[in-house]
TORNU-184862 format. One record per residue: residue number from 1; residue in one letter; x, y, z of N, C-alpha, C in turn. Coordinates in steps of 0.1 Angstrom, whole numbers, m for minus. Last residue first. Layout:
! TORNU-184862
 pos code  n.xx  n.yy  n.zz ca.xx ca.yy ca.zz  c.xx  c.yy  c.zz
 NUM    a     X     Y     Z     X     Y     Z     X     Y     Z
...
***
This chain:
! TORNU-184862
 pos code  n.xx  n.yy  n.zz ca.xx ca.yy ca.zz  c.xx  c.yy  c.zz
 238    s  m630    m1   938  m635   m15   938  m623   m24   934
 237    p  m620    25   960  m618    18   947  m624     4   948
 236    v  m638    48   974  m633    35   978  m632    27   965
 235    l  m635    83   982  m637    72   972  m631    59   976
 234    i  m653   106  1000  m641    97  1000  m644    85   991
 233    c  m666   135   982  m667   123   991  m655   115   990
 232    g  m665   156   965  m658   157   977  m659   145   986
 231    c  m675   158   939  m685   159   950  m678   160   964
 230    n  m651   159   922  m664   164   918  m673   168   930
 229    d  m630   146   932  m628   160   928  m641   167   925
 228    c  m632   125   959  m637   128   946  m636   143   943
 227    f  m602   115   977  m615   123   976  m619   125   962
 226    p  m588    90   997  m589    97   984  m602   103   982
 225    a  m571    87  1026  m584    89  1021  m584    96  1008
 224    v  m549    61  1034  m550    75  1029  m564    76  1022
 223    d  m547    35  1040  m547    44  1051  m548    58  1047
 222    d  m545    20  1016  m558    20  1023  m559    30  1035
 221    t  m526    39   991  m528    29  1002  m541    31  1009
 220    q  m532    44   956  m531    49   970  m533    38   980
 219    k  m538    35   931  m525    32   936  m523    36   951
 218    r  m562    45   925  m562    30   927  m548    26   933
 217    l  m557    72   921  m565    68   933  m563    53   936
 216    r  m542    71   897  m536    75   909  m543    71   921
 215    v  m562    62   879  m550    54   881  m543    58   894
 214    v  m580    84   881  m585    70   885  m572    61   888
 213    e  m565   104   870  m569   105   884  m573    91   890
 212    t  m563    95   844  m551    96   852  m554    97   867
 211    a  m590    97   836  m583    84   837  m571    84   845
 210    p  m612   118   855  m601   116   845  m594   103   847
 209    l  m644   105   865  m631   112   868  m621   109   857
 208    s  m679   111   861  m667   104   857  m654   112   861
 207    l  m705   110   886  m697   117   875  m684   110   873
 206    h  m720   102   907  m723    95   894  m716   103   882
 205    c  m716   109   932  m722   119   924  m725   114   910
 204    g  m710    83   943  m717    93   951  m723   104   943
 203    q  m697    67   926  m711    63   928  m718    73   938
 202    c  m676    79   901  m679    80   915  m694    77   917
 201    t  m662    60   875  m673    68   880  m675    67   895
 200    d  m645    44   862  m640    58   864  m651    67   870
 199    g  m651    16   880  m645    21   867  m640    34   869
 198    v  m664    29   908  m666    18   899  m662    23   885
 197    l  m658    37   940  m654    41   926  m655    29   917
 196    r  m683    42   965  m675    32   957  m671    39   944
 195    a  m681    67   989  m688    61   978  m678    52   971
 194    a  m688    87  1017  m679    77  1011  m687    70  1000
 193    g  m707   106  1024  m693   109  1028  m683    99  1022
 192    i  m735   122  1016  m726   111  1011  m712   114  1014
 191    g  m746   145  1026  m750   132  1032  m742   120  1027
 190    g  m735   166  1010  m749   165  1013  m754   151  1017
 189    a  m708   169  1008  m715   162   997  m729   159  1000
 188    r  m700   181  1032  m697   188  1019  m706   182  1008
 187    k  m707   163  1051  m713   177  1051  m711   184  1038
 186    r  m692   141  1044  m706   140  1044  m713   154  1044
 185    a  m666   151  1048  m670   148  1035  m685   147  1034
 184    q  m666   152  1076  m665   165  1068  m670   163  1054
 183    e  m668   125  1081  m679   134  1086  m679   147  1078
 182    y  m644   116  1070  m657   111  1065  m668   121  1068
 181    d  m625   128  1086  m625   131  1072  m639   127  1066
 180    d  m632   116  1110  m634   130  1109  m635   134  1094
 179    l  m625    90  1104  m639    92  1107  m642   107  1105
 178    l  m597    94  1102  m604    90  1090  m619    92  1092
 177    g  m587   101  1128  m588   111  1117  m596   107  1105
 176    d  m575    69  1136  m577    83  1140  m577    92  1128
 175    a  m592    42  1118  m580    49  1123  m583    63  1127
 174    l  m620    23  1129  m613    32  1120  m601    39  1126
 173    e  m635     9  1147  m624     2  1140  m616    11  1131
 172    s  m656    24  1156  m645    21  1166  m633    14  1159
 171    a  m674    23  1135  m665    35  1137  m654    33  1146
 170    l  m687    m1  1140  m678     0  1129  m668    12  1130
 169    a  m702     6  1163  m692    m6  1163  m682    m5  1152
 168    a  m717    27  1153  m707    29  1163  m697    18  1164
 167    r  m734    13  1135  m724    23  1130  m713    25  1140
 166    a  m750    m2  1153  m741    m9  1143  m730     1  1138
 165    k  m762    20  1165  m754    11  1173  m745     3  1164
 164    e  m776    32  1144  m765    39  1151  m756    30  1159
 163    e  m794    11  1138  m784    16  1128  m773    23  1135
 162    a  m809    11  1161  m802    m1  1157  m791     2  1147
 161    a  m820    36  1162  m811    32  1173  m803    20  1169
 160    m  m836    35  1139  m824    44  1139  m815    40  1150
 159    e  m855    16  1147  m847    14  1136  m834    22  1136
 158    e  m866    30  1169  m859    17  1171  m850    14  1160
 157    d  m878    52  1156  m867    54  1166  m859    41  1169
 156    c  m897    39  1141  m886    46  1134  m874    48  1144
 155    i  m913    30  1161  m907    20  1152  m895    26  1145
 154    a  m921    54  1172  m914    45  1180  m906    35  1172
 153    e  m937    65  1151  m924    71  1155  m915    62  1163
 152    a  m958    47  1152  m950    47  1140  m936    54  1143
 151    e  m968    53  1178  m963    40  1175  m954    40  1163
 150    g  m975    80  1174  m966    77  1184  m960    63  1182
 149    l  m995    77  1154  m983    84  1151  m972    81  1161
 148    a m1015    64  1169 m1009    57  1158  m996    64  1154
 147    a m1020    85  1187 m1015    72  1192 m1008    64  1181
 146    a m1030   104  1170 m1018   107  1177 m1012    94  1183
 145    l m1053    91  1161 m1042    93  1151 m1029    96  1159
 144    a m1068    92  1184 m1065    79  1178 m1053    80  1169
 143    e m1070   120  1187 m1064   112  1197 m1060    98  1192
 142    a m1084   126  1164 m1071   131  1166 m1063   123  1176
 141    r m1109   114  1168 m1101   110  1157 m1086   114  1159
 140    k m1117   129  1190 m1115   114  1192 m1107   109  1180
 139    v m1118   154  1179 m1109   152  1190 m1106   137  1191
 138    v m1140   150  1161 m1126   153  1156 m1116   151  1166
 137    d m1160   146  1180 m1157   135  1170 m1143   138  1164
 136    a m1161   170  1193 m1158   158  1201 m1154   147  1191
 135    r m1169   187  1172 m1155   188  1178 m1151   176  1185
 134    k m1195   178  1168 m1185   177  1157 m1171   177  1163
 133    e m1205   186  1193 m1206   172  1189 m1196   169  1178
 132    d m1202   214  1191 m1195   206  1202 m1195   191  1198
 131    i m1218   219  1169 m1204   221  1168 m1196   214  1179
 130    e m1243   213  1181 m1239   206  1169 m1224   207  1167
 129    a m1244   232  1202 m1244   218  1205 m1239   210  1193
 128    l m1245   256  1187 m1233   253  1195 m1232   238  1199
 127    e m1270   254  1176 m1258   254  1167 m1245   250  1175
 126    s m1285   255  1200 m1286   243  1191 m1274   242  1182
 125    e m1278   281  1208 m1274   269  1217 m1275   256  1209
 124    t m1290   295  1188 m1275   296  1190 m1270   284  1198
 123    g m1316   290  1192 m1310   286  1179 m1295   286  1180
 122    e m1319   301  1218 m1321   286  1216 m1315   281  1203
 121    r m1315   328  1211 m1306   321  1220 m1307   306  1218
 120    q m1337   333  1194 m1323   334  1189 m1313   326  1197
 119    e m1357   329  1213 m1357   320  1201 m1343   320  1195
 118    m m1351   350  1230 m1350   336  1235 m1350   326  1224
 117    l m1356   372  1214 m1342   369  1219 m1341   355  1223
 116    g m1384   369  1212 m1375   368  1200 m1361   365  1203
 115    l m1391   372  1238 m1393   360  1232 m1385   358  1219
 114    q m1384   399  1242 m1378   389  1250 m1379   375  1243
 113    r m1402   411  1224 m1387   412  1221 m1379   402  1229
 112    d m1425   404  1238 m1423   399  1224 m1408   400  1220
 111    e m1422   417  1262 m1422   403  1262 m1420   397  1248
 110    v m1424   444  1252 m1411   439  1259 m1411   424  1258
 109    g m1450   443  1243 m1439   447  1234 m1426   442  1239
 108    r m1464   438  1266 m1464   428  1255 m1453   430  1245
 107    q m1458   461  1280 m1454   448  1285 m1453   438  1274
 106    h m1471   480  1265 m1457   481  1267 m1451   468  1271
 105    r m1497   471  1268 m1491   471  1255 m1476   472  1256
 104    r m1500   473  1296 m1501   460  1290 m1495   460  1276
 103    l m1499   501  1298 m1489   493  1305 m1488   479  1298
 102    q m1521   508  1283 m1508   513  1278 m1497   504  1285
 101    e m1541   497  1299 m1540   493  1285 m1526   496  1280
 100    v m1538   513  1322 m1536   498  1323 m1534   493  1309
  99    d m1544   538  1312 m1531   535  1318 m1528   520  1318
  98    a m1571   535  1306 m1561   538  1295 m1547   535  1300
  97    q m1581   531  1331 m1582   520  1321 m1572   522  1310
  96    l m1576   556  1342 m1569   545  1348 m1570   533  1338
  95    a m1594   571  1326 m1579   574  1326 m1571   562  1331
  94    q m1618   560  1334 m1614   559  1320 m1599   561  1319
  93    l m1618   566  1361 m1618   552  1357 m1613   551  1343
  92    e m1619   594  1360 m1607   588  1366 m1606   573  1362
  91    r m1644   596  1348 m1633   602  1341 m1620   595  1346
  90    p m1662   585  1366 m1660   578  1353 m1647   583  1346
  89    s m1654   582  1400 m1654   591  1389 m1652   584  1376
  88    a m1650   563  1419 m1663   565  1415 m1664   574  1402
  87    i m1628   540  1431 m1629   551  1422 m1643   552  1417
  86    e m1631   516  1445 m1627   528  1452 m1629   541  1444
  85    g m1637   494  1432 m1648   502  1435 m1644   515  1443
  84    s m1618   478  1421 m1620   477  1436 m1632   485  1440
  83    y m1609   478  1395 m1621   470  1398 m1624   470  1414
  82    l m1587   495  1396 m1598   498  1387 m1611   491  1391
  81    k m1570   482  1414 m1576   495  1418 m1588   498  1410
  80    a m1564   461  1398 m1570   458  1411 m1577   471  1416
  79    e m1551   474  1378 m1563   467  1375 m1571   464  1388
  78    d m1529   485  1391 m1539   494  1385 m1552   487  1382
  77    n m1516   461  1398 m1521   470  1408 m1531   479  1403
  76    k m1511   450  1373 m1520   443  1382 m1525   452  1393
  75    a m1493   470  1363 m1506   467  1356 m1516   460  1365
  74    r m1472   468  1381 m1480   481  1380 m1493   478  1373
  73    v m1463   442  1375 m1468   446  1389 m1477   458  1388
  72    e m1456   444  1348 m1467   434  1353 m1472   438  1366
  71    l m1436   462  1351 m1447   465  1343 m1459   456  1347
  70    p m1417   447  1365 m1424   459  1372 m1436   463  1364
  69    a m1410   427  1344 m1416   424  1357 m1423   436  1364
  68    s m1398   439  1321 m1412   434  1321 m1418   432  1334
  67    e m1372   444  1328 m1381   455  1324 m1395   451  1325
  66    e m1363   418  1333 m1363   427  1344 m1371   440  1341
  65    a m1366   408  1307 m1374   402  1318 m1374   411  1330
  64    f m1347   424  1294 m1361   426  1290 m1370   420  1301
  63    a m1324   414  1306 m1327   428  1307 m1342   431  1304
  62    r m1324   388  1297 m1326   390  1312 m1330   405  1314
  61    e m1319   392  1270 m1332   385  1274 m1335   388  1289
  60    q m1294   402  1272 m1304   411  1267 m1318   405  1271
  59    a m1280   380  1282 m1280   392  1290 m1292   402  1285
  58    t m1285   362  1262 m1290   359  1275 m1291   371  1283
  57    l m1271   374  1241 m1286   372  1240 m1292   370  1253
  56    e m1245   372  1251 m1251   385  1248 m1266   384  1247
  55    d m1242   344  1252 m1242   352  1265 m1248   366  1263
  54    r m1244   338  1225 m1254   333  1234 m1254   341  1247
  53    r m1220   351  1216 m1233   355  1211 m1244   350  1220
  52    n m1201   337  1230 m1202   351  1232 m1216   356  1227
  51    i m1206   312  1218 m1208   313  1233 m1209   328  1236
  50    l m1199   316  1192 m1213   313  1195 m1216   315  1210
  49    t m1172   321  1194 m1181   332  1188 m1195   329  1192
  48    a m1163   297  1205 m1161   309  1212 m1170   320  1207
  47    c m1170   280  1183 m1176   278  1197 m1175   291  1205
  46    q m1152   289  1164 m1167   290  1162 m1174   289  1175
  45    g m1128   282  1176 m1131   296  1173 m1146   298  1171
  44    d m1131   255  1177 m1130   262  1190 m1133   277  1187
  43    l m1130   249  1150 m1142   247  1157 m1142   254  1171
  42    r m1103   256  1146 m1113   263  1138 m1127   262  1145
  41    a m1090   237  1162 m1088   251  1165 m1099   260  1158
  40    i m1098   214  1148 m1102   216  1162 m1101   231  1166
  39    e m1085   218  1124 m1099   218  1124 m1105   220  1138
  38    d m1059   216  1133 m1063   229  1127 m1078   230  1127
  37    r m1059   190  1140 m1057   200  1151 m1061   214  1146
  36    l m1062   178  1115 m1073   176  1125 m1071   187  1136
  35    s m1037   185  1104 m1050   190  1098 m1062   189  1108
  34    a m1020   171  1120 m1019   186  1120 m1032   192  1114
  33    l m1028   146  1113 m1030   150  1127 m1029   165  1127
  32    e m1019   145  1087 m1033   144  1089 m1036   149  1103
  31    e  m991   147  1091  m998   157  1083 m1013   157  1086
  30    r  m987   123  1106  m983   136  1111  m991   148  1104
  29    e  m994   102  1090 m1002   105  1102  m999   119  1107
  28    p  m974   100  1072  m987   106  1067  m996   109  1079
  27    l  m942   111  1082  m952   101  1083  m966   107  1080
  26    t  m919   127  1079  m930   128  1069  m940   117  1070
  25    a  m901   120  1099  m906   134  1098  m917   136  1088
  24    r  m897    93  1093  m903    97  1106  m909   111  1105
  23    r  m884    95  1069  m897    88  1069  m904    92  1082
  22    h  m860   108  1077  m869   115  1068  m883   108  1068
  21    r  m850    87  1093  m853   100  1099  m863   109  1090
  20    v  m847    68  1074  m856    66  1084  m860    79  1091
  19    q  m826    81  1059  m839    77  1052  m850    75  1063
  18    d  m806    83  1078  m812    95  1072  m825    92  1065
  17    t  m801    55  1082  m806    64  1093  m813    77  1088
  16    t  m792    48  1057  m804    42  1062  m810    51  1073
  15    t  m769    63  1057  m779    65  1047  m792    60  1051
  14    d  m755    52  1078  m759    66  1079  m770    69  1069
  13    h  m751    26  1068  m759    28  1081  m764    42  1082
  12    s  m735    32  1046  m748    25  1044  m757    27  1057
  11    q  m713    43  1058  m721    52  1050  m735    45  1048
  10    i  m703    21  1071  m708    32  1079  m717    41  1071
   9    d  m696     7  1048  m706     1  1056  m712    12  1066
   8    l  m676    24  1038  m688    22  1030  m700    16  1038
   7    l  m657    22  1058  m664    35  1056  m677    33  1048
   6    t  m648    m3  1053  m656    m1  1065  m663    12  1064
   5    d  m633     3  1030  m645    m5  1029  m654    m4  1041
   4    l  m613    16  1043  m621    24  1034  m634    16  1031
   3    m  m601    m4  1059  m608     7  1066  m617    15  1056
   2    g  m607   m36  1044  m600   m25  1047  m608   m14  1053
   1    m  m613   m69  1057  m619   m57  1051  m611   m45  1054
***
């Protein structure tokens, strides 16, 4: 087999490697995994918002509890004084009774607001629990998918390694400079560095060459790299 024919075998390995590399980059698991990770990030954002909301409600609830506690103490003390018999004046008793009632009303108002905040907090915690459960499910799916992606990538890596090993063995057989010409041609022609010339048609770009050019190319020796005037790849006459 001539060196130009060897180039075609190298091209075959390079093409397969490019295809496997593209397959690796576009594995369906990769896109789905990215989607799941976006979903996790979205759920994390929701969790952060709810946690902040819960903490705010907890702080407000605690503030109302702190406000209510001394009201309870004052009301109890006044009630104890009211029924202790220490005060004989009806007017003073009436005033003290009014104070107790006002304290209790204030306390009930504070406790009602505290209860409303507690209900909001419990609702927020319930929503947070639901999102945490959903997130855990998405994380589990993402982990399984990441494992599947890793296995698929490993298969692609093995295939590329095998192609590159076979390519290296063939490349060692080429004359000095021919592999460089091939590599440069691959860059110019978008991945096709060598192609068969069938009749007057380059199989790299599938365009026809002038008849005189075809005759000239077929007369060239195997140690000279003939290039396609259309795409720039090295032509290998059949």
